[in-house]
C-alpha positions in Angstrom: 52.7 -18.8 -16.0 50.1 -20.6 -18.2 53.0 -20.6 -21.3 56.5 -21.2 -21.5 58.9 -18.2 -21.6 62.4 -18.2 -23.6 65.2 -16.3 -22.8 65.0 -12.9 -24.3 60.9 -12.8 -24.5 59.3 -9.7 -23.7 56.9 -10.5 -20.6 53.8 -7.8 -19.9 52.2 -8.4 -16.1 49.0 -6.4 -15.5 47.0 -6.3 -12.3 44.2 -4.3 -12.7 43.1 -3.3 -9.3 44.0 -3.9 -5.5 47.2 -1.7 -5.2 47.0 1.4 -3.3 49.9 4.1 -4.1 51.6 5.6 -1.3 49.8 8.7 0.4 53.1 11.2 -0.3 54.4 11.9 -3.3 58.1 11.0 -4.7 60.1 7.9 -6.1 59.6 4.6 -4.9 61.4 1.0 -5.6 59.7 -1.6 -7.5 61.3 -4.8 -7.3 60.9 -7.6 -10.2 62.1 -11.1 -9.9 61.6 -14.7 -11.2 61.7 -18.3 -9.7 65.1 -18.6 -11.8 66.9 -14.8 -11.4 67.1 -12.3 -8.9 64.8 -9.2 -8.4 65.9 -6.3 -10.6 65.1 -2.7 -9.0 63.0 -0.1 -11.1 61.7 3.8 -10.4 58.5 4.7 -9.9 57.6 8.2 -9.6 54.1 8.8 -7.7 52.7 12.8 -8.2 51.2 14.9 -6.3 47.6 13.4 -4.6 45.9 16.1 -6.7 46.5 14.4 -9.8 45.3 10.9 -8.7 42.5 8.9 -6.6 43.6 7.9 -3.4 41.4 6.7 -0.6 42.4 6.9 3.1 39.9 5.3 5.6 39.1 7.2 9.1 39.8 10.4 7.9 37.4 12.8 9.9 34.8 12.1 12.3 30.7 12.3 12.0 28.8 14.4 14.7 25.3 14.1 14.8 22.8 15.7 16.9 20.5 12.5 17.2 21.4 8.7 16.6 17.7 7.5 16.2 16.7 5.3 13.3 14.4 7.8 10.7 15.0 10.8 12.8 15.8 14.6 11.3 19.5 15.1 12.4 22.0 18.0 11.7 25.5 16.3 10.4 29.0 17.7 11.2 31.9 16.0 8.8 35.6 16.8 9.8 38.2 18.4 10.1 39.6 16.9 6.9 43.3 17.5 6.1 43.3 17.7 2.5 46.0 15.4 1.0 49.2 16.8 -0.4 49.4 20.2 -1.2 45.8 20.6 -2.2 43.3 23.8 -1.1 39.9 24.8 -1.9 39.3 26.7 -4.9 36.4 29.2 -5.4 33.6 27.7 -7.8 35.1 24.1 -7.4 32.8 21.2 -6.1 33.0 19.3 -3.0 30.8 15.9 -3.1 29.5 14.4 -0.1 28.1 10.7 -0.6 25.7 10.0 2.1 25.2 6.5 3.1 21.7 5.9 2.1 19.7 8.2 -0.3 16.7 7.7 1.7 18.3 9.9 4.2 18.0 13.0 1.9 15.4 15.3 0.8 14.5 16.3 -2.6 16.6 19.5 -2.2 18.5 21.5 0.4 18.6 24.9 0.6 22.6 26.4 0.8 21.7 28.5 4.2 21.3 25.0 5.6 25.1 24.1 5.0 27.9 25.8 5.9 31.7 25.0 4.7 34.7 25.9 7.1 32.0 28.2 9.2 30.8 29.9 5.7 27.7 29.4 4.2 28.1 27.7 0.5 26.9 29.0 -2.9 24.9 26.2 -4.1 23.7 23.2 -3.0 22.4 20.1 -5.4 20.8 17.0 -4.5 21.0 13.6 -6.5 20.1 10.1 -5.5 22.7 9.8 -2.5 25.2 12.6 -3.4 25.3 16.1 -2.4 27.0 18.5 -4.4 28.5 21.6 -3.1 30.1 24.9 -4.7 33.0 26.1 -2.6 32.1 30.2 -1.6 35.5 32.6 -2.1 35.3 32.8 1.9 37.3 29.9 2.2 39.4 29.9 -1.1 42.9 28.7 0.1 42.0 26.5 3.1 43.9 23.2 3.4 41.0 21.7 5.2 37.1 20.9 4.9 34.6 21.2 7.8 31.1 20.4 6.5 27.8 21.4 8.7 24.4 20.4 7.9 21.6 22.3 10.3 18.7 20.0 11.4 16.3 22.1 8.8 18.2 20.8 5.8 15.8 18.0 6.5 18.3 15.0 6.6 17.0 11.6 8.1 19.1 9.0 9.7 19.0 5.6 8.0 17.8 2.3 9.8 19.6 0.5 12.9 21.6 -2.3 12.8 24.5 -1.5 10.5 27.8 0.7 10.6 27.7 3.6 7.9 30.6 5.7 6.8 30.1 9.1 4.6 32.5 9.9 2.0 33.8 13.3 0.9 35.0 13.9 -2.9 37.3 16.8 -3.6 39.7 17.3 -6.3 40.2 13.6 -7.4 40.8 12.1 -3.7 37.9 10.4 -1.7 37.8 11.1 1.9 36.2 8.5 4.4 34.9 8.8 7.7 35.1 6.8 10.6 32.3 4.3 11.4 29.3 5.2 13.0 26.0 3.8 14.3 22.0 4.2 14.5 20.2 3.3 17.0 16.3 2.5 17.1 14.0 0.3 14.9 15.7 -1.5 12.2 13.0 -1.2 9.7 14.3 -0.3 6.3 11.3 2.0 6.0 11.8 4.6 8.9 8.5 5.6 11.2 8.8 9.1 12.4 7.5 10.6 15.6 5.8 13.3 14.0 2.3 12.2 14.5 -1.3 13.4 13.5 -4.6 13.8 14.5 -7.3 11.8 12.9 -10.5 13.3 12.8 -13.8 11.0 13.0 -17.4 11.6 12.2 -18.7 8.6 14.1 -16.2 7.3 16.6 -18.4 4.3 17.8 -17.4 0.6 17.7 -18.4 -0.9 14.5 -19.8 2.2 12.9 -19.5 3.6 9.3 -17.4 6.7 9.2 -15.4 9.4 7.5 -11.5 9.7 8.4 -9.7 13.0 8.0 -6.4 14.0 8.8 -3.4 16.3 7.9 0.0 14.4 7.8 3.6 16.2 7.9 6.1 14.2 6.2 9.0 16.5 6.9 11.7 16.4 4.2 9.6 14.0 2.2 7.3 15.1 -0.3 4.3 13.4 -1.8 4.3 13.9 -5.6 1.7 13.4 -8.4 0.9 10.0 -9.5 2.7 8.5 -6.4 0.8 6.4 -3.6 0.5 7.2 0.0 -0.5 4.1 1.7 -3.0 4.1 4.4 -2.9 1.2 7.3 -5.9 0.9 9.2 -5.9 -1.4 12.6 -8.0 -4.2 10.7 -8.5 -5.6 7.1 -12.4 -5.9 7.8 -12.7 -2.4 8.3 -12.0 -2.0 4.2 -15.0 -2.6 1.9 -14.5 -4.6 -0.8 -15.1 -2.2 -3.7 -13.3 1.4 -3.1 -13.9 4.5 -5.3 -11.4 7.5 -6.1 -14.2 9.8 -6.0 -14.4 9.2 -2.1 -10.8 10.2 -1.3 -9.3 13.4 -1.7 -5.6 14.9 -1.3 -5.1 18.2 -0.4 -8.4 18.9 -1.8 -7.9 17.0 -5.2 -9.7 13.8 -6.2 -7.3 10.8 -5.7 -6.3 9.5 -9.5 -7.2 5.9 -8.2 -7.8 3.9 -5.1 -6.9 0.0 -4.3 -6.8 -2.2 -1.0 -4.8 -5.1 0.0 -5.7 -6.5 3.4 -5.7 -3.5 5.9 -3.8 -1.1 3.8 -5.5 1.2 1.6 -3.4 2.6 -1.6 -4.4 6.2 -2.6 -2.4 7.4 -5.8 -2.4 11.4 -6.2 -3.7 12.6 -9.0 -1.6 14.2 -12.3 -2.2 17.7 -11.1 -1.1 17.1 -7.5 1.5 19.8 -6.5 4.4 17.8 -4.7 4.2 18.5 -1.0 5.4 17.1 2.6 2.0 18.4 4.0 -0.8 16.2 3.0 -4.4 16.5 4.0 -6.2 13.2 3.7 -9.9 12.9 3.3 -11.8 9.7 3.6 -15.4 10.5 2.8 -18.4 8.7 4.8 -19.4 7.3 1.6 -16.2 5.1 1.3 -17.9 2.6 3.8 -14.7 2.6 6.1 -16.0 0.8 9.2 -14.4 1.2 12.6 -13.1 -1.3 14.5 -15.7 -3.7 16.1 -14.4 -3.4 19.6 -14.0 -0.3 21.7 -10.7 1.0 22.4 -7.7 2.9 21.5 -6.2 2.7 18.4 -3.5 4.3 15.7 -3.5 4.8 11.7 -0.2 4.8 9.5 0.0 6.8 6.8 3.4 6.1 4.1 4.6 8.2 1.5 7.9 8.7 -0.1 9.0 5.8 1.8 8.1 7.6 5.5 5.8 6.2 7.7 4.2 8.3 10.2 1.9 6.5 12.7 -1.0 8.7 14.1 -2.0 10.0 17.7 -4.3 7.2 19.3 -8.0 7.8 18.6 -10.6 6.2 20.7 -13.8 4.0 19.5 -16.4 3.6 21.3 -16.0 6.9 23.2 -17.5 10.6 22.4 -17.6 12.0 18.8 -14.0 13.4 17.8 -14.3 16.6 15.6 -17.2 15.6 13.5 -17.7 16.3 10.1 -20.2 19.1 10.0 -22.1 17.8 7.2 -22.5 14.6 8.4 -25.2 14.1 10.8 -24.8 11.8 13.9 -27.0 8.9 14.7 -27.3 8.5 18.6 -25.9 5.0 19.7 -28.2 3.0 20.9 -26.3 0.1 23.0 -27.6 -0.1 26.3 -28.0 -3.7 27.9 -31.0 -5.3 27.0 -33.6 -5.0 29.7 -35.5 -7.8 28.5 -33.7 -11.3 27.6 -35.3 -11.8 23.7 -35.9 -15.6 23.1 -35.1 -16.5 19.8 -35.4 -20.4 20.1 -37.8 -20.4 17.3 -35.7 -18.4 15.0 -35.3 -19.8 12.0 -33.0 -20.2 8.7 -34.0 -21.4 5.6 -32.6 -22.1 2.0 -34.3 -21.5 -1.2 -32.8 -24.1 -2.6 -31.0 -27.3 -1.3 -29.3 -28.3 -4.7 -25.7 -29.4 -4.1 -23.4 -26.9 -5.8 -26.2 -24.6 -6.7 -26.8 -20.8 -6.2 -29.5 -20.7 -3.4 -31.3 -17.6 -1.4 -31.3 -17.6 2.2 -34.2 -16.3 4.5 -33.2 -15.3 8.1 -36.3 -14.9 10.9 -35.1 -13.3 13.7 -37.7 -13.4 16.4 -36.6 -10.0 18.4 -33.5 -7.7 18.9 -31.7 -7.6 22.3 -30.2 -4.4 21.3 -31.6 -2.2 18.6 -29.9 -1.3 15.4 -29.4 2.2 14.2 -29.8 2.3 10.1 -26.5 2.7 8.0 -24.2 1.9 11.0 -25.2 -1.1 12.3 -25.1 -4.8 11.1 -26.5 -8.1 10.7 -23.9 -10.7 10.2 -24.4 -14.1 8.7 -21.7 -16.9 9.2 -21.5 -19.5 6.4 -19.4 -22.8 7.0 -16.7 -24.0 4.8 -17.8 -25.8 1.8 -20.2 -22.7 1.1 -19.0 -20.0 -1.6 -19.7 -16.7 -0.8 -19.0 -14.1 -3.6 -16.7 -11.3 -3.0 -19.4 -8.7 -3.5 -23.3 -8.6 -3.3 -25.3 -5.7 -4.3 -27.4 -4.3 -1.9 -30.4 -4.6 -4.5 -30.4 -8.8 -3.6 -30.8 -8.3 0.0 -33.6 -7.1 2.2 -34.3 -6.5 5.8 -38.3 -6.4 7.0 -38.9 -6.0 3.1 -36.5 -3.3 2.2 -33.4 -3.2 0.5 -30.3 -3.3 2.4 -28.3 0.0 2.5 -24.8 -1.8 2.2 -23.8 -5.5 2.3 -20.1 -6.4 2.8 -18.5 -9.5 2.4 -15.5 -10.9 5.0 -14.5 -13.9 3.3 -17.8 -16.8 5.0 -19.1 -13.4 6.8 -21.9 -11.5 5.0 -22.8 -8.0 7.2 -26.0 -6.7 6.1 -26.5 -3.2 7.0 -30.1 -2.3 7.4 -31.5 0.8 5.6 -34.1 1.4 8.5 -33.7 1.5 12.6 -34.7 -1.7 14.0 -35.9 -1.0 17.8 -34.8 -3.6 20.6 -37.4 -6.5 20.7 -38.5 -6.1 17.1 -38.5 -9.1 14.5 -35.8 -8.8 12.0 -36.2 -10.4 8.4 -33.3 -10.7 6.0 -33.9 -12.1 2.6 -31.0 -12.8 0.3 -32.2 -14.0 -3.0 -30.4 -16.7 -5.1 -29.1 -13.8 -7.4 -26.4 -12.8 -4.9 -24.6 -15.8 -6.0 -24.2 -17.8 -2.4 -23.4 -21.3 -3.5 -24.0 -24.1 -1.6 -21.3 -26.9 -0.8 -20.7 -29.5 -3.4 -21.4 -32.3 -0.7 -24.5 -33.5 0.6 -24.8 -32.9 4.4 -26.2 -30.7 6.9 -24.3 -27.4 8.0 -25.0 -24.7 10.5 -25.2 -21.0 9.7 -24.6 -18.5 12.4 -26.2 -15.1 13.2 -24.6 -12.3 15.0 -25.5 -8.3 15.2 -22.6 -5.8 15.6 -24.4 -4.6 18.9 -24.7 -7.8 20.7 -22.0 -9.9 22.1 -21.6 -13.5 21.1 -23.6 -15.7 19.4 -27.3 -14.7 18.4 -28.4 -18.2 17.4 -27.6 -20.9 14.8 -29.3 -23.2 12.6 -28.5 -26.0 10.8 -29.7 -26.4 7.0 -29.7 -29.6 5.1 -27.9 -29.6 1.7 -28.5 -32.4 -0.9 -32.4 -32.9 0.9 -35.6 -31.7 0.6 -36.2 -28.0 1.7 -37.5 -27.5 5.2 -40.9 -25.1 5.1 -40.5 -21.6 5.2 -41.2 -19.7 8.0 -44.1 -17.3 8.2 -43.3 -13.9 7.3 -42.8 -11.7 10.7 -45.0 -8.3 10.7 -42.6 -5.4 9.8 -42.5 -2.4 11.9 -41.1 0.2 9.6 -42.8 1.3 6.5 -41.4 0.1 3.1 -41.0 3.8 2.1 -37.3 2.9 1.0 -36.9 3.3 -3.0 -35.4 0.0 -4.5 -32.0 0.8 -6.2 -32.7 1.4 -9.8 -31.5 -1.8 -12.1 -28.1 -1.1 -13.4 -27.8 -0.8 -17.6 -25.0 -2.3 -19.1 -23.5 -0.6 -21.9 -24.0 -2.7 -25.2 -19.9 -2.5 -25.9 -19.1 -4.2 -22.1 -17.8 -7.3 -21.6 -18.9 -9.2 -18.5 -17.5 -12.1 -16.6 -18.3 -13.7 -13.3 -15.7 -14.8 -10.3 -14.7 -18.2 -10.3 -16.4 -18.6 -13.8 -14.2 -19.6 -16.7 -15.7 -17.5 -19.5 -16.6 -14.1 -20.6 -19.5 -12.3 -22.6 -19.5 -9.7 -24.8 -22.5 -8.9 -27.2 -24.8 -11.5 -26.1 -21.7 -14.1 -27.0 -20.0 -16.4 -24.5 -16.2 -17.0 -24.8 -14.0 -19.4 -22.7 -11.5 -18.2 -20.5 -8.3 -20.5 -20.2 -8.5 -19.8 -15.8 -11.6 -18.7 -14.2 -11.5 -14.9 -12.4 -11.1 -15.1 -8.9 -10.6 -13.0 -5.4 -7.0 -12.5 -4.3 -6.2 -10.8 -0.6 -10.0 -11.1 0.1 -10.7 -8.0 -2.3 -8.9 -7.9 -5.4 -10.4 -9.6 -8.6 -7.8 -11.2 -10.6 -8.3 -11.9 -14.7 -6.5 -13.8 -16.8 -4.2 -12.0 -19.4 -6.4 -13.4 -22.2 -9.3 -11.4 -20.6 -7.4 -8.2 -22.1 -6.8 -9.4 -25.4 -10.2 -11.2 -26.5 -12.7 -9.2 -24.2 -10.8 -5.8 -24.3 -9.2 -6.0 -27.9 -6.1 -4.8 -26.2 -2.6 -5.9 -27.7 -1.7 -8.5 -25.0 1.5 -10.4 -24.9 2.5 -13.0 -22.0 4.3 -16.0 -21.3 5.2 -18.0 -18.0 7.3 -15.1 -16.7 6.0 -11.4 -18.1 2.8 -9.8 -19.5 2.8 -6.8 -21.8 -0.3 -4.9 -22.2 -0.5 -1.9 -24.4 -3.3 0.7 -25.3 -2.4 3.4 -27.9 1.2 4.6 -26.5 0.9 3.4 -23.1 2.6 0.1 -22.2 2.0 -1.5 -19.3 4.1 -4.4 -17.8 4.1 -7.0 -15.4 6.0 -9.9 -13.8 4.7 -13.0 -12.6 5.2 -13.3 -8.8 6.0 -9.7 -8.1 3.4 -7.3 -6.9 5.4 -4.5 -8.8 4.5 -3.4 -12.5 5.2 -0.7 -14.5 3.1 1.8 -16.6 5.5 3.2 -19.2 8.6 4.3 -17.0 6.5 4.8 -13.8 6.6 1.7 -11.2 3.1 1.0 -9.3 2.4 -1.1 -6.7 -0.3 -3.8 -7.1 -3.1 -4.4 -4.8 -2.0 -8.5 -5.6 1.1 -10.2 -6.9 0.9 -11.2 -10.4 0.4 -15.4 -10.1 0.6 -18.1 -12.6 -2.7 -20.5 -13.2 -2.4 -23.4 -15.7 0.2 -21.4 -17.5 -1.8 -18.2 -17.2 -0.6 -15.3 -15.6 -3.5 -13.7 -13.7 -3.8 -9.7 -13.3 -5.8 -7.5 -10.9 -8.6 -6.4 -13.1 -8.7 -2.8 -11.7 -5.0 -1.9 -11.9 -5.6 -2.0 -16.1 -9.0 -0.4 -16.0 -7.9 2.2 -13.9 -4.6 2.9 -16.0 -6.0 2.5 -19.3 -9.1 4.7 -19.1 -11.9 1.7 -18.8 -15.0 1.8 -16.3 -15.9 -1.2 -14.1 -19.6 -1.9 -12.7 -21.7 -4.5 -11.0 -24.5 -6.1 -13.0 -27.0 -7.4 -9.7 -29.1 -9.6 -12.3 -26.4 -11.7 -14.1 -24.2 -11.3 -10.8 -21.5 -10.1 -13.2 -18.8 -7.7 -13.5 -18.9 -5.6 -16.6 -15.5 -3.6 -18.0 -16.1 -1.1 -21.2 -15.0 2.4 -22.5 
């Protein structure tokens, strides 16, 4: 006791929980004593179990048609003997609590559930609970046996834990025996329902469309939710993705983002919830196949369920090509003659330390020809060089013609020519200074390497001096292709657009430059992060932030971010970010496309100034 008590004082002792009533009704003795007095006995009456809630473990068995993690299974619970004089009554409810809410589909048909051998009246699913209405055919039964057929869409939880079911009726909870699940212990189940991937071009390193039909069984993709595609490698995914290049069941995606080898596709607001999803990634999305021939798979995840495709072959014959996309013949035979690139050159247009430079690469001859729009020449810059996350094709030419596409992978620049380049033909690649490749900050000699997608190993490498006089430029080689490829038109930047550059701590608006506390930068290889300050000062959005949270408000729409998290909220909806919010010098850094896509802004690239511009 925490206080002194005198003779005659009234004492009330309350035990909040931990005491369980006897299973049977009746009168029981409860003895009370103190350290100074003998015990006294009081009578306590326990009523019928129907008027009090009791719990009893191992009341009944669990039978499953499959114990594999993530597999669809039938479930049988019982026989459960009801406590005391309890009997089933018509239109009363039985509640089944499942071990994990991810096991349940969004709805279960009443025909897929039987109670004591009879079909039930109604079935309602909410979170981890299933509510079952008792039919008149079992009224008066003093037991419960529940059967869920496999077609109900129930899936086993992950392996590695012991599970139980709970059944509630008339205030009493009946808990099952424990059961175990075998297989993968991943919290996200991977189904064996594989799907077939169709490619417009299965050649190694080729640009290709990707099309497949995935059936997620009991799980449904809903409007404004993400389906996540996991490609074999991150270098297959370009630095910029457009929602217009992705469709789900024929509807254009609401938005698309990438993180490493994963592409997040958000279903549009008018998308009808469906477990069967046809995904089309168009040829213009610039997804490229793995560089090495072999067998690969693709994973798709929706509503917490992951499917893995059947293996598809890269480097083999075309698999169900897209009819509207013409096929380009492969040109990858072994070269008949060895090409001598001993006199090939690489030259910088500027050797100034820490300054942007152009690069001229003169390849004397290719051992294997390159096919336009499919094959590429790869330049590898050493550590110290700053290579931007995006280089506009207009800033790069191959034999005098603007490149069809330019991809950036860290220190590697992949140039896709707009014309075929036959074997044993010279190729001159020119990257102008507007591409914003920046020389190292330390005076030294650096080696730049050249590869192609069609030849094994290094083509050649050349040393370039930074901080010393530029070497003589190589004489231009004659081009074997006419320059009939039209140059890309200049981009018109709207007058109300706000412009910024990666790794530059300012932005431009209406011709004036304003400082940013932290420079924008690239995260996860292709996600542009900007300071929260940008949305307030450049876009005039109501923006509040501290070291932990950020809120961005546009009209009635509110976006909330948490520092260190890759989750955010748009209104009440939770979304996944392509990169986690980071705190830099006291300023939260936010993925710019997440904000612009959700608040109706547009993003463009101004090659003339090497700037990203945002406008509405």
